[in-house]
C-alpha positions as CSV (number, residue, x, y, z in Angstrom):
1,M,73.5,53.5,-68.4
2,S,70.5,55.0,-67.9
3,K,67.4,53.7,-70.3
4,V,65.8,56.7,-71.0
5,L,61.5,56.6,-71.7
6,T,59.2,59.3,-73.5
7,V,55.5,58.5,-74.1
8,G,53.7,61.0,-76.8
9,E,52.8,61.4,-80.0
10,V,54.8,59.9,-83.3
11,L,53.3,61.3,-86.8
12,V,54.7,63.1,-89.9
13,E,55.0,66.7,-90.6
14,I,53.8,68.0,-94.1
15,V,54.8,71.5,-94.8
16,A,53.8,74.1,-97.0
17,T,56.5,75.5,-99.9
18,T,55.0,79.0,-99.5
19,R,54.7,81.7,-97.0
20,G,51.4,82.8,-95.4
21,D,48.8,82.3,-92.9
22,G,47.7,79.3,-92.8
23,F,46.1,76.6,-95.1
24,R,42.6,78.5,-96.4
25,E,43.8,77.9,-99.9
26,A,45.5,75.4,-101.5
27,Q,49.5,75.0,-101.3
28,P,52.3,72.9,-102.4
29,L,53.1,70.7,-99.8
30,I,56.3,68.9,-99.0
31,G,56.8,65.7,-97.0
32,P,56.4,63.2,-95.3
33,F,58.6,64.0,-92.3
34,P,58.9,61.8,-89.1
35,S,57.9,64.1,-86.5
36,G,56.0,64.5,-83.0
37,A,58.2,66.6,-80.4
38,P,58.5,63.2,-78.3
39,A,59.5,61.3,-81.2
40,I,62.2,63.8,-82.3
41,F,63.3,64.0,-78.3
42,I,64.1,60.3,-78.3
43,D,65.6,59.8,-82.0
44,Q,68.3,62.6,-80.9
45,V,68.8,60.4,-77.6
46,G,69.3,57.4,-79.7
47,K,71.7,59.3,-82.2
48,L,74.1,60.1,-78.7
49,G,74.0,56.2,-78.1
50,T,72.3,56.6,-75.0
51,P,69.8,53.2,-74.3
52,C,66.3,54.3,-74.9
53,A,62.7,53.8,-76.1
54,I,59.4,55.0,-76.6
55,L,55.7,54.4,-76.0
56,S,53.3,55.3,-78.3
57,R,50.8,54.3,-81.3
58,V,50.5,54.4,-85.1
59,G,48.5,53.3,-88.0
60,D,49.5,50.3,-90.0
61,D,50.4,53.3,-92.8
62,D,53.3,54.7,-94.7
63,F,53.2,57.6,-92.0
64,G,53.8,54.9,-89.1
65,R,56.6,53.0,-91.0
66,V,58.4,56.2,-92.1
67,N,58.7,57.1,-88.7
68,L,59.2,53.3,-87.0
69,D,62.2,52.9,-89.5
70,R,63.7,56.1,-88.8
71,L,63.6,55.8,-84.9
72,V,64.9,51.9,-85.4
73,A,67.9,53.2,-87.7
74,D,69.0,56.0,-85.5
75,G,69.1,53.0,-82.2
76,V,65.4,53.7,-80.8
77,D,64.0,51.1,-78.8
78,V,60.4,50.7,-80.8
79,S,59.1,47.7,-79.3
80,G,56.7,49.5,-77.0
81,I,55.0,51.5,-80.4
82,E,51.6,49.6,-80.8
83,I,50.9,49.4,-84.9
84,A,46.9,50.1,-84.9
85,P,45.4,48.3,-88.2
86,G,42.6,50.2,-89.7
87,E,43.7,53.7,-88.0
88,S,45.8,56.6,-89.0
89,T,49.2,57.9,-87.8
90,G,49.1,61.4,-86.3
91,S,49.9,64.2,-89.0
92,A,50.5,67.9,-88.4
93,F,50.3,70.6,-91.3
94,V,52.7,73.8,-90.8
95,R,53.0,76.9,-92.9
96,Y,55.5,79.3,-92.2
97,R,54.1,83.2,-92.0
98,E,56.2,85.9,-93.4
99,D,57.8,86.8,-89.9
100,G,58.9,83.6,-89.5
101,S,56.0,82.2,-86.9
102,R,54.0,78.8,-87.8
103,A,50.7,78.3,-88.4
104,F,50.0,74.5,-87.8
105,V,46.7,72.5,-88.2
106,Y,46.8,68.5,-85.7
107,N,45.5,65.6,-86.6
108,I,46.9,63.9,-83.1
109,T,43.9,63.4,-80.9
110,H,41.6,61.4,-82.7
111,A,44.9,59.7,-84.8
112,A,46.5,56.2,-83.5
113,C,48.7,58.0,-80.9
114,G,45.6,59.2,-79.4
115,R,44.5,56.0,-78.3
116,I,47.0,54.3,-76.7
117,N,46.0,51.6,-74.7
118,T,47.9,49.8,-71.9
119,T,49.6,46.8,-72.9
120,P,51.8,44.1,-71.1
121,G,54.9,44.6,-73.8
122,G,54.4,48.4,-72.9
123,D,54.2,47.2,-69.2
124,A,57.5,45.2,-70.0
125,L,59.5,48.1,-71.2
126,I,58.3,50.8,-68.6
127,E,60.7,48.0,-66.2
128,T,63.6,48.5,-68.4
129,C,63.9,52.4,-68.1
130,D,65.2,54.5,-64.8
131,H,64.4,58.1,-66.6
132,M,61.5,59.6,-68.0
133,H,61.2,62.4,-70.4
134,L,58.0,64.3,-70.9
135,M,57.0,66.5,-73.5
136,G,54.0,68.7,-72.7
137,T,52.1,67.6,-75.6
138,A,51.6,64.2,-74.4
139,L,49.3,65.7,-71.7
140,S,47.0,67.2,-74.3
141,A,45.3,63.9,-75.4
142,P,43.9,61.7,-72.7
143,G,45.0,58.5,-73.6
144,L,48.7,59.5,-73.9
145,A,48.3,61.7,-70.5
146,R,47.0,58.5,-68.4
147,R,49.8,56.5,-70.1
148,A,52.7,58.9,-69.5
149,G,51.2,59.5,-65.6
150,E,51.9,55.1,-65.7
151,A,55.4,55.5,-66.4
152,I,55.9,58.4,-64.4
153,E,54.7,56.7,-61.3
154,R,56.5,53.2,-61.8
155,I,60.0,55.1,-62.9
156,K,59.9,57.5,-60.0
157,A,58.7,54.7,-57.7
158,R,61.8,52.7,-58.3
159,G,63.7,55.8,-57.6
160,G,64.3,56.7,-61.2
161,T,64.7,60.5,-62.2
162,L,62.1,62.7,-64.3
163,S,62.7,65.5,-67.0
164,F,59.9,67.5,-68.2
165,D,59.9,69.9,-71.4
166,P,56.3,72.1,-71.1
167,N,56.7,72.4,-75.3
168,L,52.8,73.8,-75.5
169,R,51.5,75.6,-78.0
170,P,49.2,78.4,-77.5
171,E,46.9,76.8,-79.0
172,M,47.0,73.4,-76.6
173,L,46.5,75.5,-73.7
174,G,42.5,75.4,-73.3
175,A,42.4,72.0,-73.3
176,P,40.2,70.6,-70.5
177,G,42.3,69.6,-67.3
178,L,45.6,70.7,-69.3
179,R,46.9,72.7,-66.8
180,E,46.2,70.6,-63.7
181,A,48.1,67.7,-65.4
182,L,50.7,69.8,-65.8
183,E,51.4,71.5,-62.2
184,R,51.3,67.1,-61.0
185,V,53.6,66.5,-63.1
186,L,55.8,69.5,-62.5
187,G,55.5,68.1,-58.7
188,Q,57.8,64.9,-59.5
189,T,59.8,67.2,-61.9
190,D,64.2,66.3,-61.1
191,L,65.0,68.5,-64.3
192,F,63.1,71.1,-66.1
193,L,63.6,72.6,-69.6
194,P,60.9,75.3,-70.3
195,S,61.8,77.1,-73.7
196,G,61.8,80.9,-72.6
197,E,58.6,82.3,-71.3
198,E,57.1,78.9,-70.6
199,I,58.9,79.1,-67.3
200,F,56.4,81.8,-66.1
201,L,53.5,79.4,-66.6
202,F,54.1,77.5,-63.3
203,T,55.2,80.7,-61.3
204,K,53.8,84.0,-59.4
205,A,56.8,85.6,-60.8
206,Q,57.1,87.6,-63.8
207,D,60.7,88.0,-63.6
208,E,63.4,85.0,-64.8
209,A,65.1,85.3,-61.3
210,G,62.5,85.1,-59.2
211,A,60.8,82.2,-61.3
212,V,63.4,80.8,-61.1
213,A,63.6,80.6,-57.5
214,E,60.6,79.9,-57.0
215,L,60.5,76.7,-58.6
216,L,63.9,75.6,-56.9
217,A,61.6,76.5,-53.7
218,R,59.5,74.0,-54.9
219,G,62.3,71.0,-55.3
220,I,62.8,70.9,-58.8
221,G,66.4,70.0,-58.5
222,E,68.0,71.6,-61.5
223,I,66.4,74.1,-64.9
224,V,67.9,74.5,-67.8
225,I,65.8,77.8,-70.0
226,K,66.4,77.7,-73.6
227,R,66.2,80.6,-75.5
228,G,67.3,79.4,-79.2
229,S,69.4,82.4,-80.6
230,G,69.9,83.3,-76.9
231,G,71.7,80.7,-75.4
232,A,70.5,78.5,-72.5
233,S,71.0,78.4,-68.8
234,H,71.2,76.0,-66.2
235,F,70.0,76.9,-62.6
236,S,70.6,74.8,-59.5
237,A,71.0,75.0,-55.8
238,E,75.2,75.2,-56.8
239,G,74.3,78.6,-59.2
240,R,74.1,79.4,-62.9
241,T,75.7,78.5,-65.5
242,D,75.0,80.5,-69.3
243,V,76.3,79.0,-72.5
244,D,75.9,81.3,-75.6
245,S,74.3,80.3,-79.0
246,I,76.0,78.9,-82.1
247,P,75.2,81.6,-85.3
248,V,73.7,79.3,-88.2
249,E,71.8,79.9,-91.2
250,E,68.0,79.0,-90.1
251,I,66.0,76.9,-92.6
252,D,63.4,75.1,-90.3
253,P,63.2,75.7,-86.4
254,T,60.9,73.1,-85.8
255,G,62.1,70.0,-83.7
256,A,65.4,72.4,-82.3
257,G,63.8,72.7,-78.8
258,D,63.2,68.6,-78.8
259,S,66.8,68.2,-80.5
260,F,68.4,70.2,-77.4
261,G,66.5,68.4,-75.1
262,G,67.5,64.9,-76.2
263,A,71.1,65.9,-76.1
264,F,71.3,68.0,-72.6
265,V,69.7,65.1,-70.9
266,S,71.9,62.6,-72.8
267,F,74.8,64.4,-71.3
268,W,73.2,65.1,-68.1
269,L,72.2,61.3,-67.5
270,A,76.4,60.2,-68.1
271,G,77.3,62.9,-65.4
272,A,78.7,65.7,-67.4
273,P,78.8,69.1,-65.7
274,P,76.2,71.9,-67.0
275,A,79.0,73.6,-69.1
276,T,79.1,70.6,-71.4
277,A,75.8,69.6,-71.7
278,L,74.8,72.6,-72.4
279,A,77.3,73.2,-75.0
280,Y,76.2,69.9,-76.6
281,A,72.8,70.6,-76.8
282,N,73.2,74.6,-77.8
283,A,75.1,72.4,-80.7
284,A,72.2,70.1,-81.3
285,G,69.5,72.8,-81.6
286,A,71.8,74.7,-83.5
287,R,72.4,72.0,-86.1
288,A,68.3,71.0,-86.1
289,V,67.4,74.0,-87.7
290,T,69.8,74.2,-90.3
291,R,67.9,71.2,-91.9
292,L,64.1,71.3,-93.3
293,G,61.8,68.7,-91.8
294,P,61.5,68.3,-87.9
295,M,63.6,64.9,-87.3
296,E,66.1,65.6,-90.3
297,G,69.1,67.9,-88.1
298,T,69.3,65.0,-85.5
299,S,73.0,64.6,-84.6
300,N,75.3,61.8,-83.5
301,R,78.5,63.0,-81.0
302,A,80.9,63.4,-84.3
303,E,78.5,65.9,-85.7
304,L,78.3,68.0,-82.5
305,D,82.1,67.9,-82.3
306,A,82.4,69.1,-85.5
307,M,80.1,71.8,-84.5
308,L,81.3,72.9,-81.8
309,A,84.7,72.8,-83.5
310,S,84.1,75.0,-86.3
311,H,82.3,77.6,-83.9
312,V,85.5,77.5,-82.0
313,E,87.6,78.1,-85.2
314,G,85.2,80.7,-86.3
């Protein structure tokens, strides 16, 4: 069975309990919740029993331990997470607006995870993995981007595979060199997992069919477009597969796309057909939004089976 590696930020999320635009006045807060897009992704992979690991860095503080404890409990190899004495674990403060969109305040670049180092232990861990999953957020901090690039190069050189989820907030796109880094990664990608209009970040075409054709012609083997409540679609040279979403009551959408990706990659690596992988990924994304907290809704196989069964019965 393939072992999945991701590289990127591990942080906590702290959520305002009121709705409004940002943090320019005092707000009641809840948290900390374990978070970070790569951490949510790999936690979902671990919960499904797929061997997996993450390279990152946290402070020697409670926020770091909250994450380490959760990841270990869910089956993730955390030997590649360096604990940095005297430094702080990354954080994200989030407040929901009335329309359901979110305002974030991040501390990632200057937190412990933003200064990840090349270590013998990390290098040894990379050698045990044959699939790499990259989130675009990892490219927004120089240290993470460098380490991710090293991991991709080594895994691909051994015949391994790469999945890539852009997962980019608009406020991140202006980071120096980010677009160039995204293009380099895309050129090595086997499985591309954009959300909605993210697919147009990399194409001249501005219609979905044209964008998909353009990306497949560039050598990307498979594309999965996540549309949230609009379902998801898989594209390859063999054709297109569509799966409807599962209607649920949304409580917190943060982490849903990461949970979707973790489930899809797990089933994809196990050889599941696209329709099966999409169905389980949709269930993972749907269940994720029913829990408050970005990692609180990751699911094991039994939970996903139950959600799919209840959807069919409904």
